[in-house]
C-alpha positions, 0 to 999 in steps of 0.5 A: 082470260082470268076470273077477275076479268070475266067478272068485270065483264059480267058487271058492266052496264050493257043494255043489249040483252043479246050481248049480255046473253052472249057474255053469259054463254062465254062465261059459262064456257070459260068457267068450264075450262077453268074447272078442267084446268083446276081439276088437272092441277089437282090431279098432278098434285095428287100424283106428285104427292104420291111419289116416294120419298126415295125418289125425291132423295135420288133427285136431290143427290143427282143434282148435287153430284152434277153441281160438284162435277161442274164446279170441279171442271171449272176449278181444273180449267182455272188451274191450267189457265193460271199455270199457263200464265207461269210456263209455256214450252214455246217460251223457252228457246236455244240458238247457235251463232257463229261462222258456217264456213271455217278453215281446218285446224283454225280456232273457231267459237260459237255462241249458244244463246238461251232464253226463258220468257216464262214467269216460272224458273227452269231447274236442272238446266243442261246444254248438251253439245254434240259434234263430230269426232274430228272436232276438238273442243278448246278450253271452254269454261264449265264444259264437261266432256262426255267422250269424243263427240259430246259434252255439256254445260250444267247451268243449274237454275235459270230464273223466269224472264232470263236470258244467257249465253255460253261460248263453245270453241275448238278446232276442226280436222275434217278434210277440206270441202267436208261438212260437219254439224254442231247440235245444242240440246237445251234440257230443263224442268219447269219449277211448276211442272214435274216434267223434263223438256228439250229445246234444240238447234243445230248449225251446219258448218263447211270446212273450207281448207285443210292444213295438210296438203299434197302436191303431185309432179308427173311428166307431161309426155312419155312414149308408151312403155317409157319409165315414169317418175311420180313425186308426191310432196306433202306438208302439215302447214298447220299448228297441230300434230296429226296422227294415223296419216296415210297416203294413197295413189291411184295409178293409170290403168296401164301403169306398171309399178316398179318401186318407190322411195320410201317403200310402200306399206301396203300393196304398191300404192299405200304409205303409212306416214303415221304422225305428221307434226306441225310444219313437217313435210316429206316426199315419195318418189314412185318409179314405173312403166307407163303404157298407153295408146298414142295421143291418149292421156294417163291420169294419176291421182294421190290423196293424203288423209287418215282412216276413220274406222274402215273409211279413208278420209282425205285431207287433200288430193291432187291429180295430173295427166301425162300424154302418151306420145309416138316414137319411131323406136321400140324397145322391150326386154325379157328376163329368163324369157319372161316379161315379169317374174319373181326371183330367188336369192342366188338365181342367175338372170339372163336379160334380152333387150330387143329393139326395132325401128318402126319409123319410115326413115333410117336412124343412125348412131343409136345408143342402148342403155340398161340401168340396174336399180338394186343392191341385191345383184352381185356385180362381180358376176355380171356378164355383158356382150360388149359395152361397158358398166358404170358401177356408180350409176349402175348402168350398162351402155352399148354403142355402135362400136360394140354392136355394128347394127347400132350404126344404122337401123333402117325402117323395119330392122330390129336387133337384140343385146344380151347380158346376165347377172346373178342375185346375191346368195346372201341378201343383206338384211340389217334392219326391219326395213330391209324387206320387199326387194325389187330388181328393176331393169330399165332399157332405153334406146335413142338416136340423134336423128330423133328431134327434141320438141320445143319446150318438151321432152325428147321422145325416146324408147324405154322399157322397164322390167321389175322382178320381186325377190321371194323371201327365203325360208330356213329351217334347222332341225337338231336332235338330243338325248341329253337335253336341258329342256325335255329330259330323256330316258331309255337305253343308249344305244337304243335296244330292241324292244325297249323305248328310248326318247329323244328331243328334237329342236326346230328353228325357223327363219324368214329372210326378206318378206313377210309370210303367211300360212307358215307351218312345218310338217314332219312325218314320223316312221312307224315305230317312232311316236310323239310323247306329247311333251313340248317346249314351250308348252303353249307352242301350236304343235300338234300330233296326229297318231293316225297319220304319225304326222307332226304339224307346227303352225307358225301362222304369220312371220315378219321379214327378218325373223331369225336375223333382225328378229328372234328366230321361232323355236320349238322342242318336242319329244319322240320315242323309238322302240327298235325292231330286230331288223334294225340291229347294227344300224342307226334308226331313222327318227324322221326323214325330213321336215318341210317348212312352207308358207305364202310370200305376202309380197310376191304371192309365191308359195315358198318351201324349204326342206330340212334333212331328217334325223337318225339316232346318230345325233352328231350335234349331241356329243354325249351320244358318241358311238352309241347310236346303233341299235343293239339286241 
């Protein structure tokens, strides 16, 4: 209660003395409280007055700093709010539109749409397009290629609240059924921010067809051991040329490859076609022998495509099945006692054809034939036991008039027919394609008592044997005292205790197959050493003083080296210091030169040995009789 209120109460006209007395007592009490409050306020004022001027100053500075911070935060918040009204990243977009299912080698176009829904402009705008290496961009205005898998459209500045579109077109060269992806990266810098942003989109695209096709022809049924022919027909149906085209075949497990036309490029199942122009077509015919269990099916598959790095990408593939049927007749053959072998030029080949009736009924009037498919056999040296040879068809035929057992062959009975022929000593090589020769012998036996199924192949018995021709190595070694490439010195005839030098010329030839690990090795006798002079100087010829051996490392040589290609040649110098025991005789320069290599086609280790040389160098007319050691 305030003092004024108290005073009003004191001066009210009251007659009751007790009330007056009570009010007086209350007034005294309130007065005491007021006095105490006034005393406390005076005390606080006194204490406040006692605060130092420094403290007051500090309080003022703190209040000022706090106010400044609050003001700054309010300013920053306002700035960002204003800036956001000009640019937000989510207001920039890019999208790819176009077909997601396309045909190979057919033109296709995609719309790349972009939008800037901000008030601020976008600077340094670029749309980068990324695509596979088998997609070829077309004529795209303002498109700058950055390699085989990317390029860009440089758009410069995009105004605020603006949209636009660029067109990206091209052709795909992916095998059918493949999946590719096109990616668009829209990069930009807002005019209000010193930063770069990227908006992206991508579109998966399926390749529905391929312009390159391959068809496979295979027999519906054969007997186990019969000859089979597979035909691979391929074509480029598109309008674009293709390069690095390759065809690969996957044969049945028990298929024995004989040969193919054209010849294989790698192993026995790969052909390098190379360039395949628009509209170009071709075919490959594969011959071989197919074995299998009766009533089983043999699967063959062929693919056409190209290599992408180490991965083969197929444009098209096809497969076919052949049923293995039963025949009462069985025929087999060996050559020089073997089922399969590698042969050499000039080798004699003895064929044994064995046949048997494994049926339950006798068979009459049987005919046996042997077809020899090769141009490296010497037909003039063909020796047959009865029968006749058709040179045009390269087929030998035997009938009952030649072998009486062919008149009737009862169940369980068997017989044998033999003949021989020789491989040509000189293999005909006229071009770089004359390589990897195979001699194929196909034996067949048939009887009219074996019925021909309706709408099927007649079941006869056949057997094919294939012989790969080993390449032939040839090495010539000649020696000269008078040599134009490496001049020589020393007494002629050679003299005891004196050094005389000679130049040895080596020439290496390789006939019919590529070879690897080729080298020539020569061991010099004691008293003969190499001087280190070589021509050409960069030829890989080395000399080991400790073993007195010379090695000429030829590495890999192509077929036809020395025939359709230049021979490999090297010259090197040796020196001899005759001893007293050699007086009156010709001195040995080296005993032999061994030319060795591995045949890349047959896998055989090949070797050829050339005769050694003495100081009697008949190839050097200037030596004459001056070849015997003198004292």
